[in-house]
C-alpha positions in Angstrom: 20.6 -5.1 -15.8 20.4 -2.6 -13.0 18.1 -3.2 -10.1 15.1 -0.9 -9.4 15.9 2.1 -7.2 13.4 1.0 -4.5 15.5 -2.1 -3.9 18.6 -0.1 -3.3 17.0 2.5 -1.0 15.1 -0.2 0.9 18.3 -2.3 1.4 20.3 0.8 2.5 17.6 2.1 4.8 17.1 -1.2 6.6 20.9 -1.8 6.9 21.0 1.5 8.9 18.0 0.6 11.0 18.8 -3.1 11.7 20.0 -2.9 15.3 17.4 -0.4 16.5 14.6 -2.2 14.6 15.5 -5.5 16.2 15.4 -4.1 19.7 12.2 -2.1 19.2 10.1 -4.8 17.6 11.4 -7.8 19.6 8.2 -8.1 21.7 5.7 -7.0 19.1 4.0 -10.3 18.4 3.6 -11.0 22.1 1.5 -7.9 22.3 -0.7 -8.7 19.3 -2.9 -11.8 19.8 -4.8 -11.2 16.6 -1.6 -11.3 14.6 -0.6 -14.5 16.3 -4.0 -15.9 15.4 -3.4 -15.1 11.7 -0.1 -16.8 11.8 -1.5 -19.8 13.6 -4.3 -20.2 11.1 -1.8 -19.9 8.2 0.4 -22.6 9.9 -2.6 -24.9 10.2 -3.5 -24.5 6.6 0.0 -25.3 5.5 0.2 -28.4 7.7 -3.2 -29.6 6.5 -2.2 -29.3 2.8 0.2 -32.2 3.3 2.8 -30.6 0.9 6.4 -31.6 1.6 8.1 -28.3 0.9 9.3 -25.6 3.4 7.7 -22.2 4.1 9.6 -19.0 3.1 9.3 -15.9 5.2 9.9 -13.4 2.3 11.1 -10.1 3.7 11.9 -11.7 7.1 13.8 -8.8 8.5 15.3 -9.7 11.9 13.6 -13.1 11.8 11.2 -12.6 14.7 8.2 -13.9 12.7 10.3 -16.7 11.1 11.2 -17.8 14.6 7.5 -17.7 15.7 6.5 -19.9 12.8 9.3 -22.3 13.6 8.0 -22.4 17.2 4.5 -23.5 16.1 5.9 -26.3 14.0 6.5 -25.0 10.4 9.7 -25.9 8.5 10.5 -22.3 7.7 13.4 -20.2 6.5 13.8 -16.5 6.0 14.8 -14.3 2.9 15.6 -10.6 3.1 17.2 -7.9 1.0 19.2 -6.3 3.9 22.5 -8.0 4.9 22.4 -6.1 8.3 18.8 -7.3 9.0 19.9 -10.9 8.2 22.9 -10.6 10.4 20.6 -9.6 13.3 18.3 -12.5 12.4 21.2 -15.0 12.4 22.5 -13.7 15.7 19.1 -13.9 17.4 18.0 -17.2 15.9 21.2 -19.2 15.1 19.3 -22.5 14.5 17.3 -21.1 11.6 18.3 -20.5 8.0 18.3 -17.0 6.5 19.2 -16.1 2.9 19.8 -12.8 1.1 17.5 -12.3 -1.9 14.9 -10.1 -3.6 11.2 -11.0 -4.0 11.4 -9.8 -7.6 13.5 -12.8 -8.4 13.6 -15.5 -5.7 16.4 -18.0 -5.9 14.0 -20.9 -5.5 12.9 -23.7 -7.8 9.4 -23.7 -9.3 6.7 -25.1 -7.0 9.2 -25.7 -4.1 7.3 -24.1 -1.3 4.3 -25.3 0.8 3.8 -21.8 2.1 5.0 -18.2 1.7 4.7 -15.4 4.2 4.8 -11.8 3.1 4.4 -10.1 6.5 4.5 -6.4 5.8 7.2 -7.1 3.2 5.4 -6.0 0.0 4.8 -2.5 1.5 7.9 -1.0 -0.2 7.2 -2.4 -3.6 5.8 0.2 -6.1 2.4 -0.5 -7.5 3.7 -1.2 -11.0 6.0 -4.0 -9.8 3.5 -5.7 -7.5 2.1 -8.0 -10.2 5.7 -9.2 -10.9 6.2 -10.0 -7.2 2.9 -11.9 -7.0 3.8 -13.8 -10.2 7.0 -14.8 -8.5 5.2 -15.9 -5.4 2.9 -18.0 -7.7 5.9 -19.6 -9.4 7.7 -20.8 -6.2 4.5 -22.1 -4.5 3.5 -25.7 -5.0 0.0 -26.3 -6.2 -2.1 -26.3 -3.0 0.4 -24.0 -1.3 -0.7 -21.1 0.8 0.3 -17.4 1.0 -0.3 -15.0 3.9 0.2 -11.3 3.3 0.0 -8.5 5.8 0.0 -4.8 5.0 -1.3 -1.4 6.0 -4.7 -0.2 4.6 -5.0 3.1 2.8 -4.8 5.0 -0.4 -1.9 7.3 -0.1 1.8 6.2 0.3 3.8 7.5 3.2 7.5 8.5 2.7 9.8 8.6 5.6 13.2 10.2 5.7 14.0 9.5 9.4 13.7 6.6 11.9 15.4 5.9 15.1 17.7 8.9 14.5 18.9 7.6 11.1 18.4 9.3 7.7 16.5 6.8 5.5 14.6 6.8 2.2 11.5 4.5 2.5 8.1 4.7 0.9 5.3 2.7 2.6 2.6 1.8 0.2 -0.8 1.5 1.9 -3.3 -0.5 -0.1 -6.9 -1.6 -0.1 -7.6 -5.3 0.6 -9.8 -5.6 -2.5 -7.0 -4.1 -4.7 -4.4 -6.6 -3.4 -6.9 -9.4 -3.6 -7.6 -8.6 -7.3 -3.8 -8.6 -8.0 -3.3 -11.9 -6.3 -6.2 -13.4 -8.2 -4.8 -12.2 -11.5 -1.5 -13.9 -10.6 -3.2 -17.2 -10.1 -3.5 -16.9 -6.3 -7.1 -16.5 -5.4 -7.8 -15.2 -1.9 -9.7 -17.6 0.4 -9.8 -15.5 3.6 -9.3 -11.9 4.7 -9.2 -10.0 8.0 -8.9 -6.3 8.8 -7.9 -4.8 12.2 -8.8 -1.2 12.8 -6.4 1.5 14.1 -5.0 1.0 17.6 -3.1 4.0 18.8 -3.4 3.1 22.5 -1.5 -0.2 22.4 2.2 -0.8 23.1 2.9 -0.6 19.4 0.6 2.2 18.2 -0.9 1.9 14.7 -2.4 4.9 12.9 -3.8 2.9 10.0 -5.9 -0.3 9.7 -4.1 -3.5 9.0 -5.1 -6.1 6.5 -4.3 -9.8 6.2 -5.1 -11.9 3.1 -4.7 -15.7 2.8 -4.4 -17.0 -0.8 -4.0 -20.5 -2.2 -2.4 -21.7 -5.4 -5.0 -24.1 -7.0 -4.0 -27.7 -7.2 -3.6 -29.1 -10.7 -6.8 -30.2 -12.3 -7.0 -33.7 -13.5 -7.4 -33.9 -17.3 -10.7 -35.5 -18.4 -10.5 -38.9 -19.9 -11.0 -39.2 -23.6 
């Protein structure tokens, strides 16, 4: 069975961008205290759950956020579609584990994760495939496990054909928090917290759209009533 076109174009585009992307975004988290706060809150929720499984950074790119989560005490590993992005991640963070894979079909056992991070990694997934992605997230999370998703807010996708001097083919899907929240809930991952940052075009990493962050939790198994 052939893979969806967006997987091929996303992989090929990020393979071209890997080195420039790694250099450009290396210091981004240091400049965004509210993003670090989101990640810290997610880490605390995962730790408090007491679940034994690791955390997967799905769509980890060059591993900068994977390394941040490792630095604040989470047992984390990264998964990405792009071999060149993974090569940059392994070079920058040789002590961490990075695997090649697609969020449409994660090579992970059912219920094996205590947490899953989708940090701007679902933004290239077409609307019609997003329920499949969230169903896969639900499958690999243990009951009581947490998900943190970050994405740009909006109604109209943006298509880019150039970045850092390279010809690319990437569509960035901007979505409303309530839309994503509904899809997560339908996948069995009810949202328990949300935050939205407004545009910030004056910072060191200018943003022309608002940014949304949703925390969802897979419900723990309900005890069966006694007869």
